[in-house]
N, C-alpha and C positions, 0 to 999 in steps of 0.2 A: 505494498498499500505506500501509499505517497501523501504529500504535504499536500490538503485543499486551504482554500479561501472562500470564506462567510460570510454572512451578518448575524448578527445575534437577532433571535427573532425574539425569544421569553428568556428570562433570567429568573423567576419566580421561587425555583427548586434553592436548596442550599447544596452549595458548590460543584452546581451543577448549571449549564447555559444549553439550548435547542439555536443550533446555525445555520442558516440555510445558503444552499450551496451550488450556485449555477451554473451550469453549463448548457453548451448548444451542441443536437444534434442535426443530423442531414435525416427529413424527412424525404422517403425515395417517391411518393406517390405526390406531394408539393412542388417538390423539388425546391425545397426553402430551407433554412438553418430553421430551427425554433429552438426552443427554451425552456431547458427542465429543472426543475429544484428535487433536489434531495435534501431532508430534513436530518441533522444528526443529533445528537444529545453529546455533550462532550463537557471535563472535569474543568472546572476554574476553580482551586484550591482555593484562592485570597477572597473570591468574589468581587472582584474589579471590574468583569463585563457589566455592561449596561446596554439597554435593547437600543438598538440598532449602530454599536461597534464592529468594525469592521474588524475580524482575525482572522489570524491562522491557526491549520489543525496540525497535528502532530496522531499518527497512531500510535497506539498502545496496547497491553492486554485490556480482555474486557476485567473493568470495573463494576458493572452491574449487568442487568438483564439487557439494557438498552444501552449503554453508555460503552464505545469502546477508541474515544478521541477523549486525546489532552488538547489543551488552550495552551498555546506555544507563546505567540505575544498577540499584544490588543496593536494593529495596525495604523487606521484611527479611531478616537472617540467619539461618541455621539452626540450630537447641541443639546442639551438637555435642558429644558423651561424650568425652575423651579419659582415659582409663585412666592411673591413676596407672603410671610408671616401676619398673623391677624393682630398678632403686637404689636408689630411695626407699622403697619396701617391703620391702625386705631391713635396712635398715639401722631403722627403726621397730620392726620385727618380733626381730634382735639385740636389740634398747635394753630391750623391753618383759621378754626373759625372765630369769629371775635364776639367775645365776651360778652353775655346782656347785662346791659346797666338799667 
């Protein structure tokens, strides 16, 4: 087996991620290349991967029933939107209001 590149689609498990790997296959009837996607479960020891990250997977021995890949490195981190916390928003809104006299 060889290394594959893919995108993390799920990180809801502890120390595991699901990675979607795309490949192009030639279709004999349509005479075109079509995109095929495979999903692999991979081991992420430090829980560093987030959804949307581009990762490289290395093959390994079977770690569980479905897991036989290990995240070798994170090639590109995804941009994740973090909404401001409610306490910061309350302080900003209360400070901008004029006091009633």
